[in-house]
Every structure is written in structure tokens, then in C-alpha cells.
C-alpha positions in Angstrom: -87.4 33.6 -31.7 -90.3 31.8 -29.8 -90.9 33.1 -26.5 -90.7 30.1 -23.9 -92.2 30.0 -20.8 -87.8 29.6 -19.8 -84.5 28.7 -22.2 -83.2 25.6 -22.0 -80.2 25.7 -20.4 -76.9 23.1 -20.8 -75.8 23.7 -17.5 -72.8 20.8 -18.4 -73.0 18.1 -21.0 -70.0 15.3 -20.4 -69.1 11.7 -21.4 -67.5 8.3 -21.6 -64.2 7.5 -22.9 -65.8 5.3 -26.0 -64.8 1.8 -26.3 -63.8 -0.2 -29.1 -65.7 -3.1 -29.9 -64.7 -6.1 -27.4 -62.9 -3.3 -25.9 -62.0 -2.1 -22.6 -66.2 -1.2 -22.2 -66.9 -4.8 -22.8 -66.2 -5.8 -19.4 -69.2 -3.2 -17.9 -73.3 -2.8 -18.2 -74.6 -0.3 -20.3 -77.0 0.7 -17.4 -73.8 0.4 -15.0 -71.8 2.3 -17.3 -74.7 5.2 -17.7 -74.7 5.6 -14.0 -71.1 6.5 -13.8 -71.4 9.0 -16.0 -74.4 10.0 -14.9 -73.3 10.7 -11.1 -70.2 12.6 -13.3 -72.6 14.9 -14.4 -74.1 15.5 -11.2 -71.4 15.7 -9.1 -68.7 17.8 -10.9 -71.4 20.8 -11.1 -72.6 19.9 -7.3 -76.3 18.8 -7.9 -78.3 16.8 -5.6 -79.6 14.0 -7.6 -82.5 14.7 -5.9 -83.3 17.9 -8.1 -83.7 16.1 -10.6 -87.5 15.7 -12.3 -86.5 13.2 -15.4 -84.1 11.0 -17.2 -84.6 10.9 -20.6 -82.2 8.5 -22.3 -81.8 7.7 -26.2 -81.1 3.5 -27.2 -81.4 1.7 -30.2 -81.4 -2.3 -29.5 -83.7 -2.2 -26.1 -82.9 -5.7 -25.4 -81.6 -8.1 -22.9 -79.0 -5.5 -20.4 -80.4 -2.3 -22.6 -83.9 -3.7 -21.4 -86.6 -2.9 -19.1 -86.8 1.0 -19.6 -83.2 1.5 -19.4 -83.7 5.3 -18.8 -85.2 4.5 -15.3 -82.5 1.7 -14.5 -80.2 4.2 -15.0 -81.0 6.1 -12.0 -82.1 3.7 -9.8 -78.6 1.4 -10.6 -76.7 5.6 -10.4 -78.3 5.2 -6.0 -80.6 8.5 -7.6 -83.8 8.9 -5.4 -86.8 6.9 -5.8 -88.3 10.0 -6.8 -85.8 10.5 -10.4 -88.5 9.1 -13.5 -86.7 8.1 -16.5 -87.8 7.2 -19.4 -86.6 5.6 -22.5 -85.9 7.1 -26.2 -85.5 5.2 -29.8 -85.1 7.3 -32.4 -82.7 5.0 -34.0 -79.3 7.0 -34.6 -80.9 10.1 -33.2 -82.2 8.9 -30.2 -79.6 11.2 -27.4 -80.7 14.0 -29.7 -83.9 13.5 -30.1 -83.8 13.0 -25.9 -82.0 16.9 -25.8 -85.6 17.5 -28.0 -87.7 15.9 -25.1 -85.9 17.4 -22.6 -85.6 21.3 -23.8 -89.1 20.8 -25.2 -90.4 20.3 -21.4 -87.9 22.9 -20.2 -89.4 25.4 -22.8 -92.9 24.6 -22.5 -92.4 25.5 -18.0 -93.3 21.1 -17.3 -89.8 20.5 -16.7 -86.9 22.3 -14.8 -84.2 19.9 -14.6 -83.6 17.2 -17.0 -80.7 14.6 -17.6 -80.9 14.4 -21.3 -78.5 11.6 -22.9 -78.2 7.9 -24.1 -76.0 4.5 -24.1 -75.1 1.7 -26.5 -73.5 -1.3 -25.7 -72.5 -3.0 -29.3 -70.1 -5.6 -27.7 -72.2 -6.5 -25.4 -75.8 -6.3 -27.5 -75.2 -6.7 -31.0 -76.5 -4.2 -33.5 -79.6 -5.6 -34.8 -80.2 -8.3 -31.9 -83.8 -6.9 -31.1 -84.9 -6.9 -34.5 -88.2 -7.3 -35.4 -90.9 -7.9 -38.6 -92.1 -4.9 -40.8 -95.6 -4.8 -42.2 -95.9 -6.0 -45.8 -97.4 -2.6 -46.3 -93.7 -1.2 -46.2 -92.3 -2.7 -48.3 -94.5 -2.7 -51.5 -94.2 1.0 -50.8 -90.5 1.2 -50.0 -87.1 -0.7 -51.4 -86.3 -1.0 -47.6 -82.4 -1.9 -47.5 -79.7 -2.0 -45.2 -78.2 1.3 -44.2 -74.9 -0.2 -46.0 -76.3 -0.2 -49.1 -77.7 2.9 -48.7 -74.4 4.7 -47.8 -73.5 2.8 -51.1 -76.9 4.5 -53.1 -75.9 8.1 -51.8 -72.2 7.6 -53.2 -74.1 7.2 -56.5 -76.2 9.5 -56.4 -74.2 12.2 -54.9 -71.1 11.3 -57.9 -69.3 10.8 -54.6 -65.4 8.8 -56.0 -64.3 6.4 -53.3 -60.6 8.8 -53.3 -63.0 10.9 -51.1 -64.4 8.8 -48.7 -61.4 7.2 -47.6 -59.9 10.5 -47.8 -63.4 12.0 -45.5 -62.3 9.4 -43.0 -58.4 9.5 -42.7 -59.1 13.3 -41.9 -61.4 12.1 -39.0 -58.7 9.9 -37.5 -56.2 12.6 -37.7 -58.5 15.0 -37.0 -59.6 12.7 -33.2 -55.5 11.9 -32.9 -55.0 15.6 -32.3 -57.6 16.4 -30.2 -57.1 13.7 -28.0 -53.2 14.7 -27.7 -54.1 18.3 -27.3 -56.7 17.4 -24.5 -59.7 19.1 -26.3 -61.8 16.0 -25.3 -60.5 16.1 -21.1 -63.5 19.0 -20.2 -66.0 16.4 -21.5 -64.9 13.1 -20.5 -66.3 11.2 -17.1 -63.0 8.9 -16.8 -64.6 5.1 -16.4 -63.4 2.7 -13.0 -64.4 -0.8 -13.9 -62.8 -4.5 -13.6 -60.8 -5.7 -16.4 -58.8 -9.5 -17.3 -55.5 -9.2 -16.0 -52.8 -9.0 -19.0 -51.9 -13.3 -19.5 -54.9 -13.9 -17.4 -58.8 -14.5 -18.1 -59.7 -14.9 -14.5 -57.9 -12.8 -12.7 -59.9 -8.8 -12.6 -58.1 -5.9 -12.1 -59.5 -2.4 -11.3 -58.8 0.5 -14.3 -59.3 3.6 -14.7 -60.2 4.1 -18.4 -60.3 8.2 -19.5 -59.0 8.0 -23.2 -60.9 7.0 -26.6 -59.8 3.8 -27.2 -61.0 3.2 -31.4 -58.5 5.6 -33.1 -56.4 3.9 -35.6 -53.2 6.6 -35.8 -51.6 4.8 -37.8 -54.0 4.0 -40.4 -52.5 6.3 -44.0 -54.6 6.6 -47.2 -53.0 3.6 -48.8 -53.8 1.6 -46.0 -57.7 2.5 -46.7 -57.6 2.5 -50.3 -57.0 -1.8 -49.9 -59.6 -2.3 -48.1 -62.5 -4.1 -50.2 -66.3 -3.1 -50.1 -68.0 -4.2 -47.2 -71.6 -4.0 -49.1 -71.3 -4.6 -52.8 -69.0 -6.0 -54.9 -68.2 -3.2 -56.8 -69.1 -0.5 -54.1 -67.3 2.4 -52.4 -68.0 2.3 -48.7 -65.6 0.2 -46.6 -65.1 -0.7 -42.9 -62.9 2.0 -43.3 -65.0 4.7 -44.2 -67.8 3.5 -42.1 -68.6 4.7 -38.3 -67.1 2.0 -36.1 -69.3 -0.6 -33.9 -68.4 0.7 -29.8 -69.5 1.3 -26.3 -70.4 4.5 -25.1 -72.6 6.7 -23.0 -73.1 10.5 -22.4 -75.5 13.0 -20.8 -76.3 16.9 -21.1 -77.9 18.6 -17.9 -80.7 20.7 -19.2 -82.0 23.5 -16.7 -84.5 26.2 -16.4 -83.4 29.3 -15.5 -85.3 29.2 -12.4 -83.3 26.1 -11.7 -80.4 27.2 -13.2 -80.3 30.0 -10.4 -81.6 28.2 -7.6 -78.7 25.7 -7.8 -75.9 28.4 -8.2 -75.0 26.7 -11.7 -73.8 28.6 -14.2 -75.3 27.4 -17.9 -72.3 26.8 -20.4 -74.4 27.0 -23.2 -78.9 27.2 -23.8 -80.0 24.8 -27.3 -82.4 27.3 -30.0 -84.1 25.3 -31.8 -84.3 21.5 -33.5 -85.3 20.6 -36.6 -86.5 16.9 -37.7 -87.5 15.7 -41.0 -88.2 12.3 -43.1 -87.1 11.5 -46.3 -87.0 8.5 -48.6 -86.3 5.6 -46.3 -84.4 3.9 -49.5 -81.8 6.6 -50.2 -82.2 7.0 -45.3 -79.0 8.6 -44.6 -79.3 12.4 -46.5 -81.6 14.3 -44.4 -79.0 16.1 -42.5 -79.7 19.6 -45.1 -82.8 19.5 -44.4 -82.9 19.2 -40.9 -80.4 21.6 -40.4 -81.8 24.1 -42.3 -85.5 23.8 -40.5 -82.9 24.1 -37.1 -81.6 27.2 -38.5 -84.3 28.9 -39.9 -86.6 28.4 -35.9 -83.5 30.1 -34.7 -83.2 33.0 -36.8 -79.8 31.8 -38.1 -77.4 31.1 -40.9 -74.5 28.4 -42.0 -72.9 31.9 -41.5 -73.9 32.2 -38.0 -72.2 28.6 -37.3 -68.9 28.6 -35.6 -68.3 24.9 -35.1 -71.0 21.9 -37.2 -71.1 18.1 -36.2 -71.9 15.8 -38.6 -72.4 12.4 -37.2 -70.0 10.5 -39.7 -72.2 7.1 -39.6 -70.5 6.6 -43.1 -68.2 9.2 -44.8 -70.4 8.7 -48.0 -72.9 10.7 -45.6 -70.2 13.9 -44.7 -69.6 14.2 -48.3 -73.4 14.5 -49.2 -74.1 16.6 -46.7 -70.8 18.9 -47.9 -72.4 18.8 -51.3 -75.7 19.8 -50.6 -74.9 22.5 -48.2 -72.0 23.9 -50.0 -69.7 23.6 -46.7 -67.3 21.7 -48.4 -64.5 24.7 -47.8 -65.4 25.2 -44.1 -64.8 21.3 -43.4 -61.4 22.0 -45.0 -61.4 24.7 -42.9 -62.0 22.6 -40.1 -65.3 24.0 -39.0 -67.0 21.1 -39.7 -66.1 17.9 -37.6 -62.7 19.4 -36.2 -62.3 16.5 -33.6 -63.6 13.7 -35.6 -66.4 11.5 -35.5 -67.9 8.1 -35.5 -65.5 6.9 -38.4 -62.6 7.6 -36.1 -64.2 7.8 -32.3 -66.6 5.6 -33.0 -70.7 5.9 -33.2 -72.7 4.6 -30.3 -75.8 4.7 -31.5 -78.1 5.7 -28.7 -75.2 7.9 -27.2 -73.9 9.8 -29.9 -76.5 12.6 -29.9 -75.8 13.9 -27.1 -72.4 12.8 -27.2 -71.7 15.4 -30.5 -73.4 17.9 -28.2 -71.1 17.5 -25.3 -68.1 18.3 -28.0 -69.9 20.9 -29.6 -70.1 22.8 -26.2 -66.4 22.0 -25.2 -65.4 23.3 -28.8 -67.7 26.5 -29.0 -65.9 27.4 -25.7 -62.1 26.1 -26.8 -63.0 29.2 -29.7 -64.9 31.5 -27.8 -67.7 30.8 -30.7 -70.9 31.8 -30.3 -73.1 29.4 -32.1 -72.8 26.1 -33.6 -75.1 22.9 -34.7 -75.2 19.2 -34.3 -77.0 17.4 -37.0 -77.1 13.1 -37.7 -79.1 11.0 -40.1 -81.3 8.5 -38.7 -82.1 5.1 -40.4 -85.5 4.2 -42.3 -84.9 7.7 -43.3 -85.1 10.7 -40.9 -82.7 13.4 -39.8 -82.4 15.5 -36.4 -80.7 18.6 -35.7 -79.9 21.1 -32.8 -78.4 24.3 -32.8 -76.7 25.5 -29.4 -75.5 28.8 -28.5 -72.6 29.3 -25.7 -73.5 31.8 -22.6 
């Protein structure tokens, strides 16, 4: 292990419940949702926000309500002192895993002692792709750039992944997420959200609501229903709305501290970051870099897959998960429930800028539930990247 200035301790990791598209959370702004999440994070740990030096905030669609450096605006909206700085990060789907990396690196190097890392994406209010711009013709000369759904199809073809396998992974995601909700596995990581929503049968009357349970999980789905769905991107394809991640709203946050700060605050850390790995891969295939990013992170930590009790792979598409299992040889670990034991993006949803912090919170909670030591979380990224982080429970 490298000799750091300090461990990058995870004092806590929380998230909002995830709202389905045009569902409960569609009635609140992303900065206001995030403010409730970060306030819940510090309040339950008895931390004075004035102690926090920086807010590193992931967000992909930085336009409209998510524009103007939403990281800084989250701190301001939360009512924190103006001394708390903030910045916004866009590494596409890996944005708030990158903020974890940024915060951990700042603590490791001794530059910062207490950082909030996290992210938000309100996909109901700020549509995915609404910030699209143009790319240089030089990129198109060099690469066949396609939308992610097409890349998911390319992966399915190159790795010989049948439709039945993708639907089975998707069905299992919903069943695992429903079981996790029923067993209260997410309760420790969720900050309930207070917001005003339209009263039933009255579009103008608002009712104060406490939202505390993920609402995108499809408990009633079956393999037969999934098999009946039409391909979403190419006529004879295998990628459908059912075996793709859901468009949702959500926010998540991680409190990362040096040993000195944790001691000063009197907060017992739950875990620590050991290492991260980032890679670039073919931007046409785009979504297949998870194994490589994980191998980098594992090598830096001096650990192997056998050391990992829990493995979180963001379910951007079922073909991404199936490709990951094929390349890593972890199919048996998936069947045993060590990979994505509580569902993922297909069932819970994938609020782009928040997902890295969300799966970190879920990973830490699951390590504690199992009384296990090591875990890893990874996610593929648009235009051909991937990022992974190794966590040790303390």
C-alpha cells in the first residue's frame, strides 16, 4: 500500500430514496433535494457544516436547474456557511465516483481534511441529453461514435450474450431490490425527503409528504413480461427498456475525512477508501471497461477478487453486467449473491451524477450487514471509460 499523508476515511454515506421518472421527486429541484441529503448527512453525525472544506458534486446534465456550479449551490441551498467551497464534476455516469476519488486524493495528500463527495441527477426535470453539444469532426473521423444503447447491443453481440440472459439479470435485479427494501437493508443509507406534492385528484393543492422508499422497483415483473418487450435501439436487437437502467431522480453523498478530522469530530469511521482505478476503452463499444478499471484498483490495493466480499457493478444495461461477469469469471459469485446483492440501476434506477455515491453507500451498508471487510464498486462511462473504487470496512 502507498504511504498516504492520512487514510481517506468514510465517516458516513447516505442517499435520497430514488424517485421514478415523473414520480415523487419530480416535484423538487435537484439543488434542494441535494441540500436535504447533505444536511441529513451532517446532522446524523453531529458535524458542524462549518468544518467542511469542500463539496465535490457530480452531475452530468449541468444545465437549467443543474447549472451554475451545482456543487457550490448545494452548499448555499443547504444553508451552510459561505466558507464551504463547492465544485461540480462531470465524468458522465462515473461523476460521483470521481468525486469520491477527488476527495480521497485530497485527503490522502494532506490538502483537505473534511470533504463531502456526492452528486445528483433529476432526470425528470432536466432531461438526459438536454445539454448536448457538438463534437469535433476529428473524433468522428477516428471513431464510430454511437449512442449508449447501440453500444450495449455491440457488447451483447461481441460477447455472445443472449436476450434470455439479459432478461434474467434484469428480473433478478428487481427481485433483489424488492427483497432489500422489504428487509430494511436500505434504511440506514436513506435520508427521508420532505417535499410538497400534488394531492390525489387535485392538481393545484399541494400536500407535504415524507418520501423514504425507492419507488422504481417493479415487483410485479416476470420473465415472461420482459420477454414480451420490443428491442429499444435496433429492430433485431436484444436490449430493451426492461434490461436497461431506469431514468430516475436522486441524490447521494459521502462524508470523507482524514484521521485528524475524524478524531477531532469524534465520529467513528465506517470504512475507508483504499484505491481507485480509471481506464479508457474503445468509445464505440464504450461500456466494457469495468473489468479493467477494477483490476487497476485491486492491484493498487494489493488485493484480488477473492478478497472482495461484495462487488457492485452499475447496471447501466444488463449486457454490461453480463460482459463483466464473463470477463472476470465471477458468474458463480453473482449467483451466490455477492455481485449486486441488492439490485442496481435496472431496478432502483440510475440517477447519472448520483450513482457513484449511491453504490458507495449501498456497498458500505452491505459490508456492515455481512460483517465483511473488503468491497469494490465500479461503473462504465459514456464515450469509453470506466472507474472503480475499493473500500475497506472498519
